The first five atom37 places (N, CA, C, CB, O) and aatype in JSON, in Angstrom:
{
  "aatype": [12, 1, 0, 1, 14, 14, 6, 5, 14, 7, 10, 15, 16, 7, 14, 1, 7, 16, 0, 16, 0, 10, 10, 18, 0, 19, 0, 10, 17, 0, 9, 0, 19, 7, 19, 9, 6, 10, 19, 0, 0, 13, 19, 10, 14, 10, 15, 7, 14, 1, 16, 0, 10, 19, 0, 19, 7, 7, 9, 0, 10, 0, 12, 13, 7, 0, 12, 12, 10, 19, 0, 14, 7, 3, 7, 0, 16, 0, 10, 10, 0, 10, 19, 0, 0, 13, 0, 10, 19, 1, 7, 0, 15, 3, 19, 0, 10, 0, 19, 5, 10, 1, 8, 19, 15, 7, 6, 10, 3, 1, 15, 13, 1, 0, 7, 1, 15, 15, 15, 1, 10, 15, 15, 0, 15, 10, 15, 1, 5, 7, 16, 16, 1, 0, 1],
  "atom_mask": [
    [1, 1, 1, 1, 1],
    [1, 1, 1, 1, 1],
    [1, 1, 1, 1, 1],
    [1, 1, 1, 1, 1],
    [1, 1, 1, 1, 1],
    [1, 1, 1, 1, 1],
    [1, 1, 1, 1, 1],
    [1, 1, 1, 1, 1],
    [1, 1, 1, 1, 1],
    [1, 1, 1, 0, 1],
    [1, 1, 1, 1, 1],
    [1, 1, 1, 1, 1],
    [1, 1, 1, 1, 1],
    [1, 1, 1, 0, 1],
    [1, 1, 1, 1, 1],
    [1, 1, 1, 1, 1],
    [1, 1, 1, 0, 1],
    [1, 1, 1, 1, 1],
    [1, 1, 1, 1, 1],
    [1, 1, 1, 1, 1],
    [1, 1, 1, 1, 1],
    [1, 1, 1, 1, 1],
    [1, 1, 1, 1, 1],
    [1, 1, 1, 1, 1],
    [1, 1, 1, 1, 1],
    [1, 1, 1, 1, 1],
    [1, 1, 1, 1, 1],
    [1, 1, 1, 1, 1],
    [1, 1, 1, 1, 1],
    [1, 1, 1, 1, 1],
    [1, 1, 1, 1, 1],
    [1, 1, 1, 1, 1],
    [1, 1, 1, 1, 1],
    [1, 1, 1, 0, 1],
    [1, 1, 1, 1, 1],
    [1, 1, 1, 1, 1],
    [1, 1, 1, 1, 1],
    [1, 1, 1, 1, 1],
    [1, 1, 1, 1, 1],
    [1, 1, 1, 1, 1],
    [1, 1, 1, 1, 1],
    [1, 1, 1, 1, 1],
    [1, 1, 1, 1, 1],
    [1, 1, 1, 1, 1],
    [1, 1, 1, 1, 1],
    [1, 1, 1, 1, 1],
    [1, 1, 1, 1, 1],
    [1, 1, 1, 0, 1],
    [1, 1, 1, 1, 1],
    [1, 1, 1, 1, 1],
    [1, 1, 1, 1, 1],
    [1, 1, 1, 1, 1],
    [1, 1, 1, 1, 1],
    [1, 1, 1, 1, 1],
    [1, 1, 1, 1, 1],
    [1, 1, 1, 1, 1],
    [1, 1, 1, 0, 1],
    [1, 1, 1, 0, 1],
    [1, 1, 1, 1, 1],
    [1, 1, 1, 1, 1],
    [1, 1, 1, 1, 1],
    [1, 1, 1, 1, 1],
    [1, 1, 1, 1, 1],
    [1, 1, 1, 1, 1],
    [1, 1, 1, 0, 1],
    [1, 1, 1, 1, 1],
    [1, 1, 1, 1, 1],
    [1, 1, 1, 1, 1],
    [1, 1, 1, 1, 1],
    [1, 1, 1, 1, 1],
    [1, 1, 1, 1, 1],
    [1, 1, 1, 1, 1],
    [1, 1, 1, 0, 1],
    [1, 1, 1, 1, 1],
    [1, 1, 1, 0, 1],
    [1, 1, 1, 1, 1],
    [1, 1, 1, 1, 1],
    [1, 1, 1, 1, 1],
    [1, 1, 1, 1, 1],
    [1, 1, 1, 1, 1],
    [1, 1, 1, 1, 1],
    [1, 1, 1, 1, 1],
    [1, 1, 1, 1, 1],
    [1, 1, 1, 1, 1],
    [1, 1, 1, 1, 1],
    [1, 1, 1, 1, 1],
    [1, 1, 1, 1, 1],
    [1, 1, 1, 1, 1],
    [1, 1, 1, 1, 1],
    [1, 1, 1, 1, 1],
    [1, 1, 1, 0, 1],
    [1, 1, 1, 1, 1],
    [1, 1, 1, 1, 1],
    [1, 1, 1, 1, 1],
    [1, 1, 1, 1, 1],
    [1, 1, 1, 1, 1],
    [1, 1, 1, 1, 1],
    [1, 1, 1, 1, 1],
    [1, 1, 1, 1, 1],
    [1, 1, 1, 1, 1],
    [1, 1, 1, 1, 1],
    [1, 1, 1, 1, 1],
    [1, 1, 1, 1, 1],
    [1, 1, 1, 1, 1],
    [1, 1, 1, 1, 1],
    [1, 1, 1, 0, 1],
    [1, 1, 1, 1, 1],
    [1, 1, 1, 1, 1],
    [1, 1, 1, 1, 1],
    [1, 1, 1, 1, 1],
    [1, 1, 1, 1, 1],
    [1, 1, 1, 1, 1],
    [1, 1, 1, 1, 1],
    [1, 1, 1, 1, 1],
    [1, 1, 1, 0, 1],
    [1, 1, 1, 1, 1],
    [1, 1, 1, 1, 1],
    [1, 1, 1, 1, 1],
    [1, 1, 1, 1, 1],
    [1, 1, 1, 1, 1],
    [1, 1, 1, 1, 1],
    [1, 1, 1, 1, 1],
    [1, 1, 1, 1, 1],
    [1, 1, 1, 1, 1],
    [1, 1, 1, 1, 1],
    [1, 1, 1, 1, 1],
    [1, 1, 1, 1, 1],
    [1, 1, 1, 1, 1],
    [1, 1, 1, 1, 1],
    [1, 1, 1, 0, 1],
    [1, 1, 1, 1, 1],
    [1, 1, 1, 1, 1],
    [1, 1, 1, 1, 1],
    [1, 1, 1, 1, 1],
    [1, 1, 1, 1, 1]
  ],
  "atom_positions": [
    [[0.83, -1.18, 0.0], [0.0, 0.0, 0.0], [0.87, 1.24, 0.0], [-0.95, 0.0, 1.2], [1.91, 1.32, 0.66]],
    [[0.4, 2.18, -0.76], [1.13, 3.44, -0.81], [0.64, 4.37, 0.3], [0.96, 4.11, -2.19], [-0.54, 4.39, 0.65]],
    [[1.54, 5.1, 0.81], [1.18, 6.08, 1.83], [0.69, 7.35, 1.14], [2.39, 6.4, 2.77], [1.25, 7.78, 0.14]],
    [[-0.33, 7.91, 1.68], [-0.86, 9.15, 1.13], [0.05, 10.3, 1.53], [-2.32, 9.4, 1.61], [0.54, 10.35, 2.66]],
    [[0.29, 11.23, 0.61], [1.12, 12.38, 0.98], [0.4, 13.23, 2.01], [1.48, 13.23, -0.25], [-0.82, 13.34, 1.98]],
    [[1.15, 13.82, 2.92], [0.5, 14.65, 3.94], [-0.15, 15.88, 3.29], [1.53, 15.1, 5.02], [0.4, 16.49, 2.37]],
    [[-1.31, 16.22, 3.8], [-2.02, 17.39, 3.26], [-1.38, 18.65, 3.81], [-3.52, 17.35, 3.61], [-1.01, 18.72, 4.98]],
    [[-1.26, 19.62, 2.94], [-0.68, 20.88, 3.34], [-1.77, 21.76, 3.93], [0.02, 21.57, 2.15], [-2.86, 21.85, 3.37]],
    [[-1.49, 22.39, 5.05], [-2.51, 23.25, 5.65], [-2.77, 24.47, 4.75], [-2.07, 23.71, 7.06], [-1.85, 25.08, 4.22]],
    [[-4.04, 24.79, 4.6], [-4.41, 25.96, 3.81], [-4.54, 25.69, 2.32], [0.0, 0.0, 0.0], [-5.02, 26.55, 1.58]],
    [[-4.1, 24.53, 1.87], [-4.2, 24.21, 0.45], [-5.41, 23.31, 0.25], [-2.89, 23.54, -0.09], [-5.43, 22.18, 0.73]],
    [[-6.4, 23.8, -0.45], [-7.62, 23.04, -0.65], [-7.7, 22.63, -2.12], [-8.88, 23.86, -0.23], [-7.65, 23.48, -3.01]],
    [[-7.82, 21.35, -2.36], [-7.94, 20.87, -3.73], [-9.26, 20.15, -3.9], [-6.75, 19.95, -4.1], [-9.95, 19.84, -2.92]],
    [[-9.59, 19.89, -5.12], [-10.83, 19.17, -5.4], [-11.94, 20.13, -5.74], [0.0, 0.0, 0.0], [-11.75, 21.34, -5.74]],
    [[-13.11, 19.58, -6.02], [-14.24, 20.41, -6.45], [-14.68, 21.42, -5.41], [-15.4, 19.53, -6.8], [-15.0, 22.57, -5.74]],
    [[-14.71, 21.01, -4.15], [-15.16, 21.94, -3.11], [-14.2, 23.11, -2.97], [-15.29, 21.21, -1.75], [-14.62, 24.26, -2.83]],
    [[-12.9, 22.83, -3.02], [-11.92, 23.9, -2.93], [-11.97, 24.83, -4.13], [0.0, 0.0, 0.0], [-11.81, 26.04, -4.0]],
    [[-12.18, 24.26, -5.3], [-12.28, 25.07, -6.51], [-13.51, 25.96, -6.46], [-12.32, 24.17, -7.76], [-13.44, 27.13, -6.83]],
    [[-14.62, 25.41, -6.01], [-15.85, 26.2, -5.9], [-15.68, 27.34, -4.9], [-17.04, 25.3, -5.48], [-16.15, 28.46, -5.13]],
    [[-15.0, 27.06, -3.79], [-14.77, 28.1, -2.79], [-13.86, 29.19, -3.35], [-14.15, 27.49, -1.52], [-14.11, 30.37, -3.13]],
    [[-12.82, 28.79, -4.06], [-11.91, 29.77, -4.66], [-12.65, 30.64, -5.68], [-10.72, 29.07, -5.33], [-12.45, 31.85, -5.74]],
    [[-13.5, 30.02, -6.48], [-14.28, 30.77, -7.45], [-15.23, 31.74, -6.76], [-15.05, 29.82, -8.36], [-15.4, 32.88, -7.2]],
    [[-15.85, 31.29, -5.69], [-16.77, 32.14, -4.93], [-16.04, 33.36, -4.39], [-17.4, 31.35, -3.78], [-16.55, 34.47, -4.48]],
    [[-14.85, 33.16, -3.83], [-14.09, 34.29, -3.3], [-13.61, 35.21, -4.41], [-12.91, 33.79, -2.48], [-13.56, 36.43, -4.23]],
    [[-13.25, 34.65, -5.57], [-12.84, 35.48, -6.69], [-13.99, 36.35, -7.18], [-12.31, 34.6, -7.84], [-13.8, 37.54, -7.46]],
    [[-15.19, 35.78, -7.28], [-16.36, 36.54, -7.7], [-16.71, 37.6, -6.64], [-17.57, 35.6, -7.93], [-17.09, 38.72, -6.99]],
    [[-16.57, 37.26, -5.36], [-16.86, 38.22, -4.3], [-15.9, 39.41, -4.36], [-16.76, 37.53, -2.92], [-16.34, 40.56, -4.26]],
    [[-14.62, 39.15, -4.53], [-13.65, 40.25, -4.62], [-13.87, 41.08, -5.88], [-12.22, 39.69, -4.6], [-13.74, 42.31, -5.85]],
    [[-14.21, 40.41, -6.98], [-14.51, 41.15, -8.2], [-15.72, 42.05, -7.99], [-14.77, 40.17, -9.37], [-15.71, 43.21, -8.41]],
    [[-16.77, 41.54, -7.36], [-17.99, 42.32, -7.14], [-17.71, 43.53, -6.26], [-19.09, 41.44, -6.5], [-18.21, 44.62, -6.52]],
    [[-16.91, 43.35, -5.23], [-16.58, 44.47, -4.35], [-15.78, 45.52, -5.13], [-15.78, 43.99, -3.11], [-16.07, 46.71, -5.03]],
    [[-14.78, 45.08, -5.89], [-13.95, 46.02, -6.64], [-14.77, 46.8, -7.66], [-12.81, 45.29, -7.34], [-14.65, 48.02, -7.75]],
    [[-15.59, 46.11, -8.43], [-16.41, 46.79, -9.44], [-17.45, 47.7, -8.78], [-17.11, 45.75, -10.36], [-17.73, 48.79, -9.28]],
    [[-18.02, 47.26, -7.66], [-18.98, 48.1, -6.95], [-18.37, 49.39, -6.46], [0.0, 0.0, 0.0], [-18.99, 50.45, -6.57]],
    [[-17.16, 49.32, -5.91], [-16.48, 50.53, -5.44], [-16.13, 51.44, -6.62], [-15.2, 50.17, -4.65], [-16.27, 52.66, -6.52]],
    [[-15.68, 50.85, -7.73], [-15.35, 51.65, -8.92], [-16.61, 52.34, -9.45], [-14.73, 50.76, -10.02], [-16.54, 53.51, -9.83]],
    [[-17.73, 51.65, -9.49], [-18.98, 52.27, -9.95], [-19.43, 53.37, -9.0], [-20.08, 51.21, -10.09], [-19.92, 54.41, -9.46]],
    [[-19.27, 53.17, -7.71], [-19.67, 54.18, -6.75], [-18.83, 55.44, -6.91], [-19.55, 53.64, -5.31], [-19.36, 56.55, -6.88]],
    [[-17.53, 55.28, -7.09], [-16.66, 56.43, -7.32], [-17.0, 57.08, -8.66], [-15.16, 55.99, -7.3], [-17.06, 58.31, -8.76]],
    [[-17.23, 56.28, -9.68], [-17.55, 56.81, -11.01], [-18.84, 57.62, -11.0], [-17.65, 55.68, -12.02], [-18.98, 58.57, -11.76]],
    [[-19.78, 57.24, -10.15], [-21.05, 57.96, -10.1], [-20.84, 59.42, -9.75], [-21.99, 57.31, -9.09], [-21.6, 60.28, -10.2]],
    [[-19.83, 59.71, -8.94], [-19.61, 61.08, -8.51], [-18.49, 61.77, -9.27], [-19.31, 61.11, -7.04], [-18.36, 62.99, -9.2]],
    [[-17.67, 61.02, -10.0], [-16.57, 61.61, -10.75], [-16.99, 61.91, -12.18], [-15.36, 60.67, -10.74], [-16.62, 62.95, -12.73]],
    [[-17.76, 61.01, -12.79], [-18.19, 61.21, -14.18], [-19.23, 62.33, -14.26], [-18.77, 59.91, -14.76], [-19.96, 62.58, -13.3]],
    [[-19.29, 63.0, -15.4], [-20.26, 64.1, -15.54], [-21.67, 63.59, -15.79], [-19.84, 65.03, -16.67], [-22.22, 63.77, -16.88]],
    [[-22.24, 62.96, -14.8], [-23.62, 62.47, -14.89], [-24.51, 63.44, -14.14], [-23.75, 61.03, -14.31], [-24.05, 64.18, -13.28]],
    [[-25.79, 63.42, -14.46], [-26.69, 64.33, -13.77], [-27.92, 63.59, -13.28], [-27.1, 65.49, -14.69], [-28.36, 62.6, -13.87]],
    [[-28.45, 64.09, -12.18], [-29.72, 63.62, -11.63], [-29.83, 62.13, -11.42], [0.0, 0.0, 0.0], [-29.03, 61.54, -10.69]],
    [[-30.84, 61.52, -12.05], [-31.11, 60.11, -11.8], [-30.0, 59.18, -12.3], [-32.4, 59.72, -12.45], [-29.85, 58.08, -11.78]],
    [[-29.22, 59.62, -13.29], [-28.14, 58.76, -13.76], [-27.1, 58.55, -12.66], [-27.47, 59.37, -15.01], [-26.62, 57.44, -12.46]],
    [[-26.76, 59.62, -11.95], [-25.8, 59.51, -10.85], [-26.34, 58.56, -9.79], [-25.51, 60.89, -10.23], [-25.61, 57.71, -9.29]],
    [[-27.61, 58.71, -9.46], [-28.21, 57.85, -8.44], [-28.24, 56.4, -8.88], [-29.63, 58.32, -8.11], [-27.97, 55.5, -8.08]],
    [[-28.56, 56.15, -10.15], [-28.62, 54.77, -10.64], [-27.25, 54.11, -10.61], [-29.18, 54.74, -12.05], [-27.13, 52.95, -10.2]],
    [[-26.22, 54.83, -11.05], [-24.88, 54.25, -11.04], [-24.42, 54.02, -9.6], [-23.88, 55.17, -11.78], [-23.81, 52.99, -9.3]],
    [[-24.72, 54.97, -8.71], [-24.32, 54.82, -7.31], [-25.04, 53.64, -6.65], [-24.6, 56.11, -6.54], [-24.42, 52.86, -5.94]],
    [[-26.33, 53.53, -6.88], [-27.1, 52.42, -6.28], [-26.61, 51.08, -6.83], [-28.61, 52.59, -6.56], [-26.51, 50.11, -6.08]],
    [[-26.32, 51.04, -8.13], [-25.78, 49.8, -8.71], [-24.45, 49.42, -8.09], [0.0, 0.0, 0.0], [-24.21, 48.25, -7.81]],
    [[-23.58, 50.41, -7.86], [-22.29, 50.15, -7.23], [-22.43, 49.67, -5.8], [0.0, 0.0, 0.0], [-21.74, 48.75, -5.37]],
    [[-23.33, 50.31, -5.07], [-23.55, 49.89, -3.68], [-24.11, 48.48, -3.63], [-24.5, 50.87, -2.98], [-23.67, 47.67, -2.81]],
    [[-25.07, 48.18, -4.49], [-25.66, 46.84, -4.5], [-24.62, 45.78, -4.84], [-26.82, 46.77, -5.51], [-24.59, 44.71, -4.22]],
    [[-23.76, 46.06, -5.81], [-22.74, 45.09, -6.2], [-21.72, 44.9, -5.09], [-22.04, 45.54, -7.49], [-21.31, 43.77, -4.81]],
    [[-21.3, 45.98, -4.45], [-20.35, 45.87, -3.35], [-20.96, 45.11, -2.17], [-19.88, 47.26, -2.9], [-20.27, 44.32, -1.52]],
    [[-22.23, 45.35, -1.88], [-22.89, 44.62, -0.78], [-23.03, 43.14, -1.12], [-24.27, 45.23, -0.5], [-22.87, 42.29, -0.24]],
    [[-23.31, 42.83, -2.38], [-23.4, 41.44, -2.79], [-22.06, 40.74, -2.59], [-23.85, 41.34, -4.27], [-22.0, 39.63, -2.08]],
    [[-20.97, 41.4, -2.99], [-19.64, 40.84, -2.8], [-19.3, 40.66, -1.34], [0.0, 0.0, 0.0], [-18.71, 39.65, -0.95]],
    [[-19.65, 41.63, -0.52], [-19.39, 41.53, 0.92], [-20.19, 40.38, 1.53], [-19.73, 42.85, 1.63], [-19.68, 39.65, 2.38]],
    [[-21.43, 40.21, 1.09], [-22.25, 39.11, 1.61], [-21.62, 37.76, 1.25], [-23.68, 39.19, 1.06], [-21.66, 36.82, 2.04]],
    [[-21.05, 37.67, 0.05], [-20.43, 36.41, -0.36], [-19.18, 36.13, 0.47], [-20.08, 36.44, -1.85], [-18.87, 34.97, 0.74]],
    [[-18.47, 37.16, 0.88], [-17.29, 36.95, 1.72], [-17.67, 36.57, 3.16], [-16.42, 38.21, 1.73], [-17.05, 35.7, 3.76]],
    [[-18.7, 37.22, 3.68], [-19.1, 36.99, 5.07], [-19.81, 35.65, 5.23], [-20.01, 38.12, 5.55], [-19.54, 34.91, 6.18]],
    [[-20.7, 35.33, 4.32], [-21.47, 34.09, 4.39], [-21.34, 33.34, 3.07], [-22.97, 34.37, 4.71], [-22.21, 33.46, 2.21]],
    [[-20.26, 32.57, 2.9], [-20.03, 31.92, 1.61], [-21.17, 30.99, 1.18], [-18.76, 31.14, 1.66], [-21.46, 30.9, -0.01]],
    [[-21.8, 30.3, 2.11], [-22.91, 29.41, 1.75], [-24.07, 30.19, 1.17], [0.0, 0.0, 0.0], [-24.63, 29.8, 0.14]],
    [[-24.45, 31.29, 1.82], [-25.52, 32.14, 1.3], [-25.09, 32.82, 0.0], [-25.92, 33.18, 2.33], [-25.9, 33.03, -0.9]],
    [[-23.81, 33.17, -0.07], [-23.29, 33.8, -1.29], [-23.35, 32.85, -2.47], [0.0, 0.0, 0.0], [-23.68, 33.26, -3.58]],
    [[-23.04, 31.58, -2.22], [-23.11, 30.59, -3.3], [-24.56, 30.41, -3.75], [-22.52, 29.24, -2.84], [-24.83, 30.27, -4.95]],
    [[-25.47, 30.41, -2.79], [-26.89, 30.29, -3.14], [-27.35, 31.5, -3.94], [-27.74, 30.13, -1.86], [-28.08, 31.36, -4.93]],
    [[-26.92, 32.68, -3.52], [-27.29, 33.9, -4.25], [-26.69, 33.89, -5.65], [-26.83, 35.14, -3.48], [-27.34, 34.31, -6.61]],
    [[-25.45, 33.43, -5.77], [-24.8, 33.36, -7.08], [-25.55, 32.38, -7.99], [-23.34, 32.93, -6.93], [-25.74, 32.65, -9.17]],
    [[-25.97, 31.27, -7.43], [-26.75, 30.3, -8.19], [-28.08, 30.9, -8.62], [-26.98, 29.02, -7.36], [-28.53, 30.69, -9.75]],
    [[-28.72, 31.66, -7.73], [-29.99, 32.3, -8.07], [-29.8, 33.34, -9.17], [-30.61, 32.96, -6.83], [-30.65, 33.48, -10.05]],
    [[-28.69, 34.08, -9.14], [-28.43, 35.06, -10.19], [-28.21, 34.39, -11.54], [-27.21, 35.91, -9.84], [-28.7, 34.87, -12.57]],
    [[-27.48, 33.3, -11.55], [-27.25, 32.57, -12.8], [-28.57, 32.01, -13.33], [-26.22, 31.42, -12.59], [-28.83, 32.06, -14.53]],
    [[-29.4, 31.5, -12.44], [-30.7, 30.96, -12.85], [-31.6, 32.07, -13.39], [-31.38, 30.26, -11.67], [-32.28, 31.88, -14.4]],
    [[-31.61, 33.23, -12.73], [-32.42, 34.35, -13.21], [-31.93, 34.83, -14.57], [-32.39, 35.52, -12.21], [-32.73, 35.13, -15.46]],
    [[-30.61, 34.89, -14.74], [-30.06, 35.28, -16.04], [-30.49, 34.3, -17.12], [-28.52, 35.35, -15.97], [-30.87, 34.71, -18.22]],
    [[-30.43, 33.01, -16.81], [-30.81, 32.0, -17.8], [-32.28, 32.14, -18.19], [-30.53, 30.59, -17.26], [-32.62, 32.01, -19.36]],
    [[-33.14, 32.4, -17.22], [-34.57, 32.57, -17.51], [-34.82, 33.81, -18.37], [-35.37, 32.68, -16.21], [-35.58, 33.75, -19.34]],
    [[-34.2, 34.93, -18.02], [-34.4, 36.17, -18.77], [-33.84, 36.01, -20.18], [-33.74, 37.36, -18.06], [-34.47, 36.42, -21.16]],
    [[-32.65, 35.43, -20.29], [-32.04, 35.24, -21.62], [-32.89, 34.29, -22.46], [-30.6, 34.7, -21.48], [-33.08, 34.53, -23.66]],
    [[-33.39, 33.24, -21.87], [-34.23, 32.31, -22.6], [-35.5, 32.97, -23.1], [0.0, 0.0, 0.0], [-35.92, 32.75, -24.24]],
    [[-36.13, 33.78, -22.25], [-37.35, 34.48, -22.66], [-37.07, 35.47, -23.78], [-37.98, 35.21, -21.46], [-37.85, 35.59, -24.72]],
    [[-35.95, 36.18, -23.68], [-35.62, 37.13, -24.74], [-35.28, 36.41, -26.04], [-34.45, 38.04, -24.32], [-35.59, 36.91, -27.12]],
    [[-34.65, 35.24, -25.96], [-34.37, 34.46, -27.17], [-35.65, 33.98, -27.83], [-33.47, 33.26, -26.83], [-35.76, 33.99, -29.05]],
    [[-36.62, 33.57, -27.03], [-37.9, 33.13, -27.58], [-38.61, 34.31, -28.24], [-38.8, 32.51, -26.48], [-39.17, 34.16, -29.33]],
    [[-38.6, 35.48, -27.59], [-39.24, 36.66, -28.18], [-38.56, 37.05, -29.49], [-39.19, 37.84, -27.19], [-39.24, 37.4, -30.45]],
    [[-37.24, 36.98, -29.53], [-36.52, 37.28, -30.76], [-36.86, 36.27, -31.86], [-35.0, 37.29, -30.5], [-37.03, 36.65, -33.02]],
    [[-36.95, 35.02, -31.49], [-37.28, 33.98, -32.48], [-38.68, 34.22, -33.07], [-37.2, 32.58, -31.83], [-38.88, 34.02, -34.26]],
    [[-39.61, 34.62, -32.24], [-40.96, 34.9, -32.73], [-40.93, 36.08, -33.7], [-41.93, 35.2, -31.56], [-41.56, 36.04, -34.75]],
    [[-40.19, 37.13, -33.33], [-40.08, 38.29, -34.21], [-39.43, 37.9, -35.54], [-39.27, 39.4, -33.53], [-39.9, 38.31, -36.61]],
    [[-38.37, 37.13, -35.48], [-37.68, 36.73, -36.71], [-38.55, 35.82, -37.57], [-36.37, 36.02, -36.37], [-38.45, 35.84, -38.8]],
    [[-39.39, 35.03, -36.94], [-40.28, 34.17, -37.7], [-41.27, 35.0, -38.5], [-41.03, 33.2, -36.77], [-41.57, 34.69, -39.65]],
    [[-41.78, 36.08, -37.88], [-42.7, 36.96, -38.6], [-41.99, 37.63, -39.78], [-43.28, 38.03, -37.65], [-42.55, 37.71, -40.87]],
    [[-40.78, 38.11, -39.57], [-40.02, 38.75, -40.64], [-39.71, 37.73, -41.73], [-38.71, 39.37, -40.09], [-39.81, 38.04, -42.92]],
    [[-39.34, 36.53, -41.32], [-39.05, 35.47, -42.3], [-40.27, 35.16, -43.15], [-38.57, 34.2, -41.58], [-40.15, 34.98, -44.37]],
    [[-41.44, 35.1, -42.54], [-42.66, 34.84, -43.29], [-42.95, 35.93, -44.3], [0.0, 0.0, 0.0], [-43.37, 35.66, -45.42]],
    [[-42.72, 37.17, -43.9], [-42.97, 38.28, -44.82], [-41.96, 38.27, -45.96], [-42.91, 39.61, -44.08], [-42.33, 38.53, -47.11]],
    [[-40.71, 37.98, -45.68], [-39.71, 37.89, -46.74], [-40.04, 36.76, -47.7], [-38.31, 37.68, -46.14], [-39.89, 36.92, -48.91]],
    [[-40.49, 35.63, -47.18], [-40.84, 34.5, -48.03], [-42.0, 34.85, -48.95], [-41.21, 33.28, -47.17], [-41.97, 34.54, -50.14]],
    [[-43.01, 35.52, -48.4], [-44.14, 35.94, -49.23], [-43.7, 36.93, -50.3], [-45.25, 36.56, -48.36], [-44.21, 36.9, -51.42]],
    [[-42.77, 37.81, -49.96], [-42.29, 38.8, -50.93], [-41.55, 38.13, -52.07], [-41.39, 39.82, -50.25], [-41.74, 38.49, -53.23]],
    [[-40.71, 37.15, -51.75], [-39.96, 36.47, -52.79], [-40.87, 35.62, -53.67], [-38.88, 35.61, -52.17], [-40.65, 35.51, -54.88]],
    [[-41.88, 35.02, -53.08], [-42.81, 34.21, -53.87], [-43.65, 35.08, -54.8], [-43.73, 33.4, -52.96], [-44.09, 34.63, -55.86]],
    [[-43.89, 36.32, -54.4], [-44.67, 37.23, -55.23], [-43.82, 37.82, -56.36], [-45.25, 38.36, -54.37], [-44.34, 38.52, -57.22]],
    [[-42.53, 37.53, -56.36], [-41.67, 37.98, -57.44], [-40.92, 39.26, -57.16], [0.0, 0.0, 0.0], [-40.21, 39.77, -58.04]],
    [[-41.05, 39.8, -55.96], [-40.3, 41.01, -55.65], [-38.92, 40.63, -55.17], [-41.04, 41.86, -54.58], [-38.74, 39.61, -54.51]],
    [[-37.95, 41.43, -55.51], [-36.59, 41.18, -55.03], [-36.4, 41.81, -53.66], [-35.53, 41.72, -56.03], [-37.2, 42.66, -53.24]],
    [[-35.37, 41.41, -52.99], [-35.13, 41.93, -51.65], [-34.76, 43.4, -51.69], [-34.04, 41.13, -50.96], [-34.94, 44.1, -50.69]],
    [[-34.23, 43.89, -52.83], [-33.86, 45.3, -52.9], [-35.1, 46.19, -52.94], [-32.99, 45.56, -54.12], [-35.04, 47.35, -52.53]],
    [[-36.24, 45.65, -53.43], [-37.46, 46.44, -53.49], [-38.35, 46.24, -52.27], [-38.24, 46.08, -54.74], [-39.41, 46.85, -52.16]],
    [[-37.91, 45.39, -51.34], [-38.69, 45.18, -50.13], [-38.62, 46.44, -49.29], [-38.17, 43.94, -49.33], [-37.53, 46.89, -48.93]],
    [[-39.75, 47.0, -48.99], [-39.75, 48.28, -48.29], [-39.31, 48.13, -46.85], [-41.13, 48.91, -48.35], [-39.6, 47.14, -46.19]],
    [[-38.59, 49.15, -46.4], [-38.16, 49.13, -45.0], [-39.35, 49.33, -44.08], [-37.1, 50.21, -44.74], [-39.31, 48.93, -42.91]],
    [[-40.43, 49.94, -44.59], [-41.63, 50.11, -43.78], [-42.26, 48.78, -43.44], [-42.64, 51.0, -44.5], [-42.77, 48.59, -42.34]],
    [[-42.22, 47.83, -44.4], [-42.82, 46.53, -44.11], [-42.0, 45.77, -43.09], [-42.96, 45.71, -45.4], [-42.55, 45.0, -42.29]],
    [[-40.69, 45.97, -43.1], [-39.87, 45.31, -42.08], [-40.01, 46.0, -40.73], [-38.4, 45.31, -42.5], [-40.01, 45.33, -39.7]],
    [[-40.14, 47.34, -40.74], [-40.24, 48.04, -39.47], [-41.56, 47.73, -38.76], [-40.1, 49.53, -39.68], [-41.65, 47.87, -37.54]],
    [[-42.58, 47.32, -39.52], [-43.84, 46.92, -38.89], [-43.63, 45.72, -37.97], [-44.9, 46.59, -39.94], [-44.35, 45.55, -36.99]],
    [[-42.64, 44.9, -38.31], [-42.37, 43.7, -37.52], [-41.42, 43.98, -36.36], [-41.78, 42.61, -38.41], [-41.1, 43.07, -35.6]],
    [[-40.97, 45.24, -36.21], [-40.11, 45.59, -35.1], [-38.63, 45.48, -35.42], [0.0, 0.0, 0.0], [-37.79, 45.53, -34.52]],
    [[-38.29, 45.33, -36.69], [-36.88, 45.29, -37.08], [-36.66, 46.29, -38.19], [-36.46, 43.86, -37.53], [-37.61, 46.75, -38.83]],
    [[-35.42, 46.63, -38.42], [-35.09, 47.53, -39.51], [-34.08, 46.87, -40.41], [-34.57, 48.88, -39.0], [-33.29, 46.04, -39.97]],
    [[-34.1, 47.25, -41.65], [-33.19, 46.68, -42.62], [-31.9, 47.48, -42.62], [-33.83, 46.65, -44.03], [-31.93, 48.71, -42.61]],
    [[-30.76, 46.79, -42.63], [-29.48, 47.47, -42.7], [-29.28, 48.01, -44.09], [-28.33, 46.52, -42.32], [-29.59, 47.34, -45.08]],
    [[-28.77, 49.2, -44.19], [-28.55, 49.82, -45.51], [-27.09, 49.79, -45.84], [-29.07, 51.28, -45.55], [-26.69, 50.26, -46.91]]
  ]
}
């Protein structure tokens, strides 16, 4: 039997250690970006609600990072919830885009079947579908 090498104190390997390292990296990133946004809110030439929005966003991001450092378990749960929310919003926007493109595709197909070329397809007919033609 081989003897296992002694574990080094403070060195964490494996999936749990990697997840913890990633969590701390995201927490430090969130704090750094939050502080930069908070400073930028008052340094950049923004006015009124824009300054408040940038400042609130910076504060929220810095607080999120601090929460992940203080309570890593809750921070991991919050990070998972953010990823899940992003996936839901992105999926919904992809479905909405697909529906819009399907309508445009149907109109283009009808135009080509009627014998019109794409150069004569009016931009007004495309804009009715919520898209514009690149010129």
